[in-house]
C-alpha positions as CSV (number, residue, x, y, z in Angstrom):
1,M,152.7,53.0,147.1
2,S,150.5,55.3,148.9
3,G,150.7,59.1,148.5
4,P,151.3,61.0,145.2
5,L,151.7,59.3,141.9
6,L,154.5,61.8,141.3
7,V,156.4,64.5,143.2
8,L,158.1,67.4,141.4
9,V,161.1,69.1,143.0
10,G,163.5,71.8,141.7
11,P,164.5,75.4,141.9
12,M,162.1,78.4,141.8
13,G,161.1,79.2,138.2
14,V,161.9,75.8,136.7
15,G,158.3,75.2,135.8
16,K,157.1,72.8,138.5
17,S,153.6,74.3,138.5
18,T,153.2,74.4,134.7
19,V,154.6,71.0,134.0
20,G,152.9,69.6,137.1
21,Q,149.5,70.7,135.8
22,L,150.3,69.3,132.3
23,L,151.5,66.0,133.8
24,A,148.4,65.7,136.0
25,Q,146.1,66.4,132.9
26,R,148.0,63.8,130.8
27,L,147.9,61.2,133.6
28,G,144.2,61.9,134.5
29,V,145.0,62.7,138.1
30,A,144.6,65.8,140.3
31,Y,147.4,68.4,140.7
32,R,148.5,70.0,144.0
33,D,151.1,72.6,144.8
34,T,152.4,73.0,148.4
35,D,153.1,76.6,147.9
36,D,149.5,77.1,147.0
37,D,148.5,75.2,150.2
38,I,150.7,77.5,152.2
39,V,149.2,80.7,150.7
40,A,145.7,79.4,151.3
41,G,146.4,78.2,154.8
42,Q,148.3,81.4,155.9
43,G,146.1,83.8,154.0
44,R,149.1,85.7,152.7
45,A,151.8,85.5,150.1
46,I,155.0,83.5,150.7
47,A,157.0,86.6,150.3
48,D,155.0,88.2,153.1
49,I,155.7,85.3,155.4
50,F,159.5,85.6,154.7
51,V,159.3,89.4,155.5
52,D,157.1,89.2,158.5
53,E,158.4,86.0,160.2
54,G,161.7,85.1,158.5
55,E,162.8,82.1,156.5
56,S,163.0,79.7,159.5
57,A,159.3,80.3,160.3
58,F,158.4,79.8,156.7
59,R,160.3,76.5,156.5
60,A,158.4,75.2,159.5
61,I,155.1,76.1,157.8
62,E,156.4,74.5,154.6
63,K,157.5,71.3,156.3
64,R,154.0,70.8,157.7
65,A,152.4,71.6,154.4
66,V,154.6,69.1,152.5
67,H,154.1,66.3,155.1
68,A,150.3,66.8,154.9
69,A,150.3,66.8,151.1
70,L,152.5,63.7,150.9
71,A,150.0,61.9,153.2
72,E,146.8,63.1,151.6
73,H,147.4,63.6,147.8
74,D,147.4,60.9,145.3
75,G,148.1,62.8,142.0
76,V,150.9,65.0,140.9
77,L,152.4,67.1,143.7
78,A,154.8,70.1,143.2
79,L,157.0,71.1,146.2
80,G,158.5,74.6,146.8
81,G,162.1,75.1,145.8
82,G,163.4,74.9,149.3
83,A,161.3,72.0,150.6
84,V,164.2,69.5,150.1
85,L,166.3,71.4,152.7
86,D,164.4,69.6,155.5
87,P,166.0,66.2,156.3
88,D,162.6,64.7,157.4
89,T,161.0,65.8,154.1
90,R,163.9,64.1,152.2
91,A,163.4,60.9,154.2
92,L,159.7,60.9,153.4
93,L,160.4,61.5,149.7
94,A,162.5,58.3,149.6
95,G,159.4,56.2,149.2
96,H,158.0,58.2,146.3
97,R,158.5,58.7,142.6
98,V,160.3,62.1,142.5
99,L,161.1,64.1,139.3
100,Y,163.8,66.8,139.6
101,L,163.3,69.5,137.0
102,S,166.6,71.3,136.4
103,M,167.9,74.4,134.6
104,D,171.0,76.4,134.3
105,V,171.4,79.9,135.7
106,E,170.8,81.8,132.4
107,E,167.5,80.0,132.0
108,A,166.6,80.7,135.7
109,V,167.3,84.5,135.3
110,R,165.3,84.5,132.1
111,R,162.3,82.8,133.7
112,T,162.3,84.3,137.2
113,G,163.3,87.7,136.0
114,L,165.2,90.2,138.2
115,N,162.3,92.0,139.9
116,T,159.8,89.3,140.9
117,A,158.4,88.6,144.3
118,R,161.1,85.9,145.2
119,P,162.4,86.8,148.6
120,L,165.6,84.7,148.3
121,L,166.6,86.5,145.1
122,A,166.1,90.1,146.3
123,V,169.7,91.2,145.9
124,N,172.0,90.1,143.0
125,P,169.6,87.5,141.7
126,R,172.2,85.7,139.5
127,R,174.7,85.2,142.2
128,Q,172.0,84.2,144.8
129,W,170.5,81.7,142.4
130,R,173.9,80.1,141.8
131,E,174.5,79.9,145.6
132,L,171.0,78.5,146.2
133,M,171.7,75.8,143.6
134,E,175.1,75.0,145.0
135,A,173.4,74.4,148.4
136,R,170.4,72.5,146.9
137,R,171.4,70.6,143.7
138,H,172.8,67.6,145.6
139,L,169.5,67.5,147.7
140,Y,167.4,67.5,144.6
141,E,169.5,64.8,143.1
142,E,169.4,62.8,146.4
143,V,165.6,62.5,146.3
144,A,165.1,62.2,142.6
145,T,164.0,59.1,140.8
146,A,164.6,60.9,137.5
147,V,166.0,64.3,136.3
148,V,164.7,66.2,133.3
149,A,166.4,69.4,132.1
150,T,164.0,72.2,131.2
151,D,166.5,74.4,129.4
152,G,165.3,75.5,126.0
153,R,162.3,73.2,126.1
154,T,158.6,74.1,126.0
155,P,156.4,72.9,128.9
156,D,154.9,70.2,126.5
157,E,158.4,69.0,125.6
158,V,159.4,68.8,129.4
159,T,156.1,67.0,130.1
160,E,156.9,64.4,127.4
161,A,160.5,64.0,128.6
162,A,159.1,63.5,132.2
163,L,156.7,60.8,131.1
164,D,159.4,59.0,129.3
165,A,162.0,59.4,132.1
166,L,159.5,58.0,134.6
167,E,158.0,55.4,132.3
168,L,154.5,56.7,133.1
169,K,151.6,55.9,130.8
170,E,149.0,58.5,130.0
171,A,145.4,58.1,131.1
């Protein structure tokens, strides 16, 4: 299989970056985050892209970043929370080992806070997070090879569960 050893998907604040870096370290491979690619390529924060150009413009940028990373990266790759909304991206993920990191709304509110720079949670974060998950949960599940719940677990515990769920051996 070419491309990433492992792709992480899940909602904002679930810990894709933290767990992704730990997994990469444990597996002896490089880590890459498409949100970081977007920020570097655009020279501005994702929230600024949303404000200045709107969600559809951001999603087009995100799609290009995800497709490039899937083609170029061979380590652990973390995708932004909404990357699975694109049907072409979901089709590309079908050929990869994909880990869906999940959490419930209480954990999401605790982790993302109520006043962070998350443009899709600007008003009534709790309700908006629930609505986002209602729209996305089935998409995360559709692309997932395995699912690991992060609620009440430390990043190390989630990493261990991920290695077990995916039957990956450490480097």
